[in-house]
C-alpha positions as CSV (number, residue, x, y, z in Angstrom):
1,X,-31.0,80.4,-42.9
2,X,-30.3,83.1,-40.4
3,X,-32.4,83.8,-37.3
4,X,-34.3,86.5,-39.2
5,X,-35.6,83.8,-41.6
6,X,-37.3,82.1,-38.7
7,X,-40.1,83.3,-36.4
8,X,-40.1,82.2,-32.8
9,X,-43.7,80.9,-32.2
10,X,-43.5,79.0,-28.9
11,X,-42.0,76.3,-26.8
12,X,-42.4,72.5,-26.3
13,X,-43.8,72.1,-22.8
14,X,-44.7,68.5,-22.4
15,X,-45.0,65.0,-23.9
16,X,-48.5,63.7,-24.7
17,X,-49.3,60.0,-24.5
18,X,-46.7,57.2,-25.3
19,X,-46.3,57.6,-29.0
20,X,-43.9,60.5,-28.9
21,X,-46.4,63.4,-29.3
22,X,-45.5,66.7,-27.9
23,X,-47.4,69.8,-26.6
24,X,-46.3,73.1,-28.0
25,X,-47.5,76.4,-26.4
26,X,-47.6,79.2,-28.9
27,X,-48.4,82.9,-29.2
28,X,-50.4,82.8,-32.4
29,X,-53.6,84.0,-30.5
30,X,-55.8,81.5,-32.2
31,X,-56.5,77.8,-32.5
32,X,-54.3,76.3,-35.1
33,X,-53.5,72.8,-36.3
34,X,-50.5,74.0,-38.4
35,X,-52.4,73.1,-41.6
36,X,-50.2,73.4,-44.7
37,X,-47.0,73.6,-42.6
38,X,-44.6,70.8,-43.5
39,X,-42.0,71.3,-40.8
40,X,-41.2,73.2,-37.7
41,X,-37.7,74.0,-36.4
42,X,-36.5,73.1,-32.9
43,X,-33.8,75.2,-31.4
44,X,-31.3,72.5,-30.3
45,X,-28.8,75.1,-29.2
46,X,-28.3,78.8,-29.6
47,X,-28.8,79.7,-33.3
48,X,-29.1,76.0,-34.3
49,X,-32.5,75.2,-35.8
50,X,-33.2,71.5,-36.6
51,X,-36.2,70.9,-38.9
52,X,-38.7,68.2,-38.0
53,X,-41.5,67.1,-40.4
54,X,-45.0,67.3,-38.9
55,X,-46.8,64.0,-39.2
56,X,-49.9,65.3,-37.6
57,X,-51.0,68.2,-35.4
58,X,-54.2,69.3,-33.7
59,X,-55.2,72.3,-31.8
60,X,-55.6,71.5,-28.1
61,X,-56.9,75.0,-27.3
62,X,-56.0,78.6,-28.4
63,X,-52.5,78.4,-26.9
64,X,-51.5,74.8,-27.3
65,X,-51.0,72.3,-30.1
66,X,-50.5,68.5,-29.8
67,X,-48.0,67.6,-32.4
68,X,-46.4,64.4,-33.8
69,X,-43.0,64.9,-35.4
70,X,-41.5,62.4,-37.8
71,X,-38.9,60.1,-36.2
72,X,-40.0,60.7,-32.6
73,X,-41.9,57.6,-31.7
74,X,-41.8,57.2,-27.9
75,X,-42.4,59.3,-24.8
76,X,-38.8,58.9,-24.0
77,X,-37.5,60.2,-27.3
78,X,-40.0,63.1,-27.1
79,X,-39.0,64.0,-23.5
80,X,-35.6,65.6,-24.6
81,X,-37.5,68.3,-26.5
82,X,-39.3,69.7,-23.4
83,X,-38.4,73.4,-22.9
84,X,-37.0,73.8,-26.4
85,X,-38.0,76.8,-28.4
86,X,-40.0,76.2,-31.6
87,X,-39.6,78.3,-34.7
88,X,-41.3,78.4,-38.1
89,X,-39.9,79.4,-41.4
90,X,-41.0,83.0,-42.1
91,X,-43.1,82.0,-45.1
92,X,-44.9,79.3,-43.1
93,X,-45.5,81.8,-40.2
94,X,-47.2,84.1,-42.8
95,X,-49.6,81.3,-43.8
96,X,-51.0,80.9,-40.3
97,X,-50.4,84.2,-38.4
98,X,-53.2,86.7,-37.8
99,X,-51.9,90.1,-38.8
100,X,-53.3,91.6,-35.6
101,X,-51.6,89.2,-33.2
102,X,-48.7,90.7,-31.3
103,X,-46.3,88.1,-32.7
104,X,-46.9,89.6,-36.2
105,X,-44.7,92.5,-35.0
106,X,-41.5,90.3,-35.3
107,X,-39.1,91.9,-37.8
108,X,-40.7,95.3,-37.6
109,X,-38.4,98.3,-37.1
110,X,-38.6,100.1,-33.8
111,X,-38.3,103.9,-34.2
112,X,-37.9,106.1,-31.1
113,X,-38.7,109.7,-31.8
114,X,-37.7,109.4,-35.5
115,X,-34.5,107.6,-34.7
116,X,-34.4,104.0,-36.0
117,X,-33.3,101.6,-33.3
118,X,-33.4,97.9,-34.5
119,X,-35.8,95.2,-35.7
120,X,-38.0,93.3,-33.2
121,X,-36.4,89.9,-32.3
122,X,-39.0,88.7,-29.8
123,X,-42.5,89.7,-28.6
124,X,-43.2,89.0,-24.9
125,X,-46.8,89.4,-23.8
126,X,-47.5,90.6,-20.3
127,X,-50.8,91.5,-18.6
128,X,-50.8,95.3,-19.3
129,X,-48.2,95.7,-22.0
130,X,-46.0,94.0,-24.6
131,X,-42.3,93.9,-24.3
132,X,-40.4,94.0,-27.6
133,X,-36.8,92.6,-27.5
134,X,-34.4,94.3,-29.9
135,X,-30.7,94.1,-30.1
136,X,-28.7,97.4,-29.8
137,X,-24.9,97.4,-29.7
138,X,-25.0,93.6,-29.3
139,X,-27.1,93.9,-26.1
140,X,-30.7,92.8,-25.5
141,X,-33.0,95.8,-25.0
142,X,-36.6,95.5,-23.9
143,X,-39.0,98.1,-25.2
144,X,-42.3,98.4,-23.3
145,X,-45.3,98.9,-25.6
146,X,-48.4,100.5,-23.9
147,X,-50.5,103.6,-24.4
148,X,-47.9,105.9,-23.0
149,X,-45.0,104.7,-25.2
150,X,-46.7,103.6,-28.5
151,X,-47.2,106.4,-31.1
152,X,-48.3,104.3,-34.0
153,X,-47.8,101.0,-35.9
154,X,-47.3,101.3,-39.6
155,X,-48.0,97.8,-41.0
156,X,-47.3,98.8,-44.6
157,X,-43.7,100.0,-43.7
158,X,-43.4,97.4,-40.9
159,X,-42.5,100.1,-38.4
160,X,-43.3,100.7,-34.7
161,X,-43.1,104.3,-33.7
162,X,-42.5,104.9,-30.0
163,X,-41.6,107.6,-27.5
164,X,-39.5,106.1,-24.8
165,X,-39.0,107.5,-21.3
166,X,-35.7,109.4,-20.9
167,X,-32.8,107.1,-19.9
168,X,-34.6,103.8,-20.7
169,X,-32.1,102.9,-23.4
170,X,-29.1,104.0,-21.3
171,X,-30.0,101.4,-18.6
172,X,-29.4,98.6,-21.2
173,X,-26.5,100.1,-23.0
174,X,-24.3,101.0,-19.9
175,X,-21.3,98.7,-19.4
């Protein structure tokens, strides 16, 4: 599977107890216990996603899940996963994601004044805006989404229409 077949949903932030449980922070904007999800993918290294079967998971709160992964049976073995990114297969993400959560914009095409730019690779939530990471000319570009830049979101076509400030893209694309 390529990166586009996976959706980045969060990060492993801590171990929990002595049985190898981990705590995952996520951006799904709701309590979830990953019901009906068999496996999650841990990004071991750039573009290398290793599947781990979920033995059990329970929502700790709206942003965290306590999860037991198959084959990880001690605090020590779980510790190496701290700070690793967690991804779900696209079809699994669709089972649990709320269509109105910002993370649901992953994969949408960003269009600046009728010019298609690129698909959303990552959604970063900040207090007063969202940042959408796209890749243009093999460079990361961060698109701010707030009332001054957002024109509309077309969920049927999976498009985000924006009007970006003059020169914003140039900042990222200069050598």
